[in-house]
N, C-alpha and C positions, 0 to 999 in steps of 0.2 A: 788782192783780187789780180790774176792774169789768165789769159787762156793761150798759151803755148801748147798747143795740143789737142825692265825689264823689272822683319823678317827673324830670320829667325837665328841668333848666334848662339843657339842652345848648347850645340857641340861646340868646342872650342875647334880653332883651326889646327892645333898641334894633332887633336884627334882623327882628322879627315887624311886619308891613307894619299901617299904620291901615285898610287896604282890608277887612280879614277881622274888623274891629269888627261886633258885632251892631247890628242895627237894632230894639234893642229898646225896648218902652216901660216908662215906670215903673211900678211896681205899689205903691202905698201900702199900707198897713195898714187894716184895714177899719174899726178903731174907734179912737178916743183916749179914753183912761180918765180921768175928771173929779178932778179935784184931791182932793177928797174922796169915797171911795167911798160910794155910795149904800146904802140900808138898806130893807128894806120898811117901808112906813108903820106906825108902833106898835111896831116892835122894839125890843126894848132895848138902848140903847146900848154900842157896846164900846170900850174903850178903847186896842184894838190889842195883836195879839199880839206878846211880845217879840221883837226880831231878832236870831234866834239862827244866823242863817246869812248871813253877811256877803258869803260867795260860794257859788255853787250847791253844794249836797249831794253827795257821792259816795260809792261803796259798793257793796254786793252785795244782791239779793234774791232768794230763790227762784223765784218765781212762775211766769215765762215758761217757765224749763227743767222745774222739777220739777213745778209744778202740787201739788195736793192728794196725789196718790199717791206723789209723789215724796218727801215732805217726813218728815224726822225730825231727831233731835238730831244726830246722826252726819254726816248731809248738810250741814248747818248748820256746824258746826265744821270737818269737813274743807276747805270753803270758805273757813271764815274762816282755816284754817292757810295755806290756799294764797295767799290774800291777802297773808300776811305773808311766807312762803317766796319767792314770784315777786316780791318787792319794791312790789308796786301797792300796798299799805298805806302805804307810807313816802310813795308819791306821792300821797295823797290820797284812798285808797279804803278809807274807813274804818268806816263805817256799816255793819253787817249785820242784813237785815231778814228776819225771819220773817213771810212772809204769810198768806192764808187757811189754814184748817183746822189749827191749831198746837193749839186748845182742845176739850175732851170736847163731847161733844153737849147736855149738861144743865150748869146751873152748880150750884156745890156749896150745901150745907145752908143757907150765910148769902147765899146769893145771889151768891156769887162766882164769877169765871171760874177755871175748872181745866183745867190741862193735861192733852191727851192721855196717858195713861199709857204708851201702848205706842209713841208717837212720840216723846216727851218725857218719860222713865223719873224722870229727876231734877229735872223742873221747869223754871219759865222764870226763876225767880231763879237756880240754879245755872247755866242758859244764860247769863243776863247776865254772872255772874261769870267765867265762863270766856273770854267775850269781852275782857271787862275787862282780865283778865290777859294778853290778847293786845295790848293797845294800841288795843284795836278798840271801836266804840258798838254799843249793842242795839238794835235797831228792832224793832217789834213793829205786828201788823195788828190793827184792829178795824173796825166797821163802826156807824153811826149810826141804823140802821135796828134793827127789832126782830130781824133774823136777819143774820148775814152773806151774801155772794155765796153759798158753800157751805154755807149753812144750818146755821151754827154760831150760839151767841148772840150777838147784837148787842149794842151799849152802851144801846139804847133805855130809859130809865129806870133806867139804872146808870152815868151818866155820872162822877159824882164818887165812887162806887166804884172803878169802873174804873181811873179816872185815880189814885186812891190805891194802889191794887196795883200799876199799872204804875210809880208812882214807888217802892214797895218793893222791886220787882225789879231796879232799877236799869235800867229803859229811857231810852232817849236820845232817841227818835225814834219818832212816831206816825205810821202810815200809816190815815187813816179813811176808809174807802170808805162807798158810799150805796147800797147794795142793801137793797130791803125797808122803804123808808122810807113811815110812813102818811101819809095827806094830810087833816087834819080836815075835816070836812063845812064849806065855805064858806071855806076858805083857799086859796092858790094852792099848787102845787107848787114853786114859788120860796120861798114865804115858808116852808112846812113845812121845806125842806130849810136854810133861813138860822136858823132858829129851833133844829133842831137842832145843827148846827154850832156856832152861839154856845155851846150849853151845854156840848158838848166841850171849845171852846176856853177857857172859864171854866172847867171842872174841872181842865183840865191847868195853866192861872195858877194855880189856887189849891193844887196841890202844893208850889209854889214850888223844882221840881226843872226843869232846862232841857232840858226835852224839845220837839224839835224836831217841828213838826205840820205834815204834808201832809194837804191838803184834796183829796176825790176830788169835791166836788160839782158843779165846771164839767163834769166827763166826761157827766154824765146831762143835759146841758142843750146838748150840742154842736148837735143837731139842733131845738132850741126857737125858732130863729130870733136873729139875731146880736146884737138890743137885751137880749134875756132873758140870752142866754151871755155875754156881756160884763158884762152886771150881776152875774151869779153870780161872776164872775172878780173883780169889784172888790171884794164884800165878802169873798170867801175870801181877797184880800190884806189884809183887815183882821184877817180871825180867823186866820189860821195864817201861815206860811212859805213856803210852794210849793203847787201844787193843779195834779191832772192836770186837763188840758184837754179831752181827748178819747177818741177810742178806744183802746183796750190795743193795745199792739204784739201782735206774731204770737207764737203759741207756738212750743216746740221742734220739735215733732211737725209743724207746719204745710209744707206745699211750699216749696222755694226762691223760687220766684214768689210766693207769697202772704208771706213775710217781707219782700222786696223792695217790694212793694206797699204792705206795711203801714209800713216804715220810710220811704217816699217821702210816703206819705199823712199820717202822723203829723209829718213835717217841714212840708207845705203848710200842714196846717191852724196849726200852731204859729208858723212863720215870720210869719204874718199877726196874730198877737196880742202884736208887741213891742212897741206902744203900751201895753198895759195891764200890763207886766212893771214893775218898778223895782230897784234895787239893794236884795237884802235880800228880795225878794217873787217868787217865783220861777216862770214859765211850765215845765210838765213835762210833755215829751211821751211819756213813758213811757222804760221801760229800755232799756238797750245790747244788741244781740244779738250784738255782736262775739264770735265764738268759735264761735257755732252752725254746726251742718253745714248745706250748701246755699249760704252765701254765699260770694260772690267777695271774694278781698282788695279789690279796688276797692271793692265794694259795703260791707264793712266798715270801710273808710276813709272812703266816704263817710259812713255815719251817726256817727261819731266826729267828722269835721272839721264835718258839720254840725250836730250837737248842741253843740259848742264855740261856734261861731258864735252859736248862738242863747242862749249862756249857761244852757243848760238842765243839770239835775242828769244827773251821769255815774253812772248805778244799772246797773252789769253784772246779766245773769240769764241765766248760763250756768253750765257745769261747769269753774270754774276750775282744777281739778286735771289736767283734758285740753286746756288753752290750746295752740294750736300756737304756733311760734316767729312767726309772724306776726301771729296776734292778741294775744300778750301787746306785741307791737313796737307794734301801733297802741294798745291800751289805755294803755300807758304811756310814750307820746310825751310828752314833758316839755314840749316847746313848744307843740302840741296844747292838753296839759293848761291850759297857761298861759293860752291864748287865752280858754278856758272861765271861768277862774279868775281871770280879770283884775280887779283891784282895783276899776275903774270902775263893774264891774257893769251894763253894757248891753247889754241883747239887740241883736245884729246885725238888719239888716233888708234885707229886697229893694230893692233899686235898677233891677234893670234884669231883664226875662223876656222871653224870647222861646220860646214853645212850651215844650218840657221843657229849656230852657237858663235857668239862674237864676244871678245874681249877687247877693251879699250881702255888705254891708260892715259893719263895726264896730269903733268906737273903741277905744283901748287907753290907760290910763292916762299913759303915756310921752310920748304924741304920735302912737304908730304907729297905724296902722290895719290890721286883718286884713281880708282880702279871698278870697273863695271863690268859685269858678266852678264850678259845678254842672251836670253833664249828666243828666238823669234820662232820657234817651232810649235806644233801643236803637242806635244807631249814633254815630262818634267825630264829634265835631264842634269846631268851633274857637269859642270864647269869648272876648270880650275887653271890656276896659271901660275908658275914660279916666279919669285922674286926677281930674277934675272931677265926675264921675259916680259916681266911690268916695269922694268927698266928702274927698279928700287936698287938702291946703294946696298953694298955688304952691310951687312949690320949683324950685331950681337941678336939681337931680337926686332922683332914687330909689333906694331899693335896696330889692329883692323877696327876701325869702327865701322858699323852699320849704320849707313846715313839715315835710313827710315826706322828702323826699331830703336836705334840710339845705343845698342849694345855693343862692347868692346869684347876683344880676345886678344890675347898675348901668345906670339906662339915663336919658337926658335927654328921652326923649319921654314922650309922655303917656298911652301904649296899654300897658296890661297884658293878655297874650294869652297863649292857651294852647290846642294839640289837647287836646281830653279825651276819653278813652276813654267807651265807654257806662257809664250807671251809677256815674262817677268823677266825684270831687271834688278840684280841685286848691287848695290852702288855702296862701296868702301872708300873710307878714307885711311890712307894705311902711314903710320910714322914709324921711320927707324929709329931703333935703341942702341946707341953704339956704346 
């Protein structure tokens, strides 16, 4: 939560003609991170947050589907059990995060955070124990400002106290939002955010508990100009493990058109941040809506495939107990998950773009390449890419496996092509044969 505010290999690849190739230009990322993330002048040095996420985090968060009104202990535990029952937990979806509005409106007599007794009658330590019994990890939400986005107590002035409390509850993951951040007179907004997130980072490290730290600061600078936005991303990568880059994904009650626009929009901004990510430090374009009402199968598959290409966190936000077989298959596709979780840890990048047609490529540790053909438009179109443009090595032949259908085709040609339906993504894993 924050409020700053793409089948079928029935035809072999060799049979697809080069004449259908897109005459697309190359779109590069808009900025390149410096070797050492910059800090505001005079800021205290930071040693760097421990790398607790060698691959992008996976799990579930209540926010997009339930928000404040639908949040309670039973909802969280029901979805946690659904993760285990469905087999999704065994495929990597293991962190269950409680978002905003879990706490009482006032801190306790000792200044401590208190769970809302109506929503969480057994308390947060109990919730953590129950999640751990299921073999899952416990994530929680707070804010570095005076109040959360939902107007509950923020951690401002209480960073050490709150971090110790979270550690005592067995928290494994903290999502720290950035609403209601005071900016001292004479100080820039960017400096104010940096200082508060740095305090939160140090407080978490001091607990000596391995708590994954999700930073939301960049989301509040998306429209401040690329120079400032990218600078915030750079220091977020020093202070935490992942960061929200921009606008929230659409809510469950949003219209189908708004949900698709949100998925497409978040993909497009995040894809251009590839040079600012590095293995273990992840750009986060927000939650997976796979399973939400109003999205077509192609749209759900597009989000999953694009997020995997971007090495994005795979954090579901839906009612897991009501997943359709199609949504369950999309979330649980082991070969797509493997692209996201590839140990090389590189975010795929755009190599061709022609209007709503986008082609991305992503290197994988074993020497394969993942290649995605995304049609963001409203009509079907043929998308294609040469082996060279996809950054594949020269080879005698290539084997391209469609990771949704599981079908493979071998070709000696240098064109990967497909007729892609509207709002659909075709995701290949391509192996050179020398």
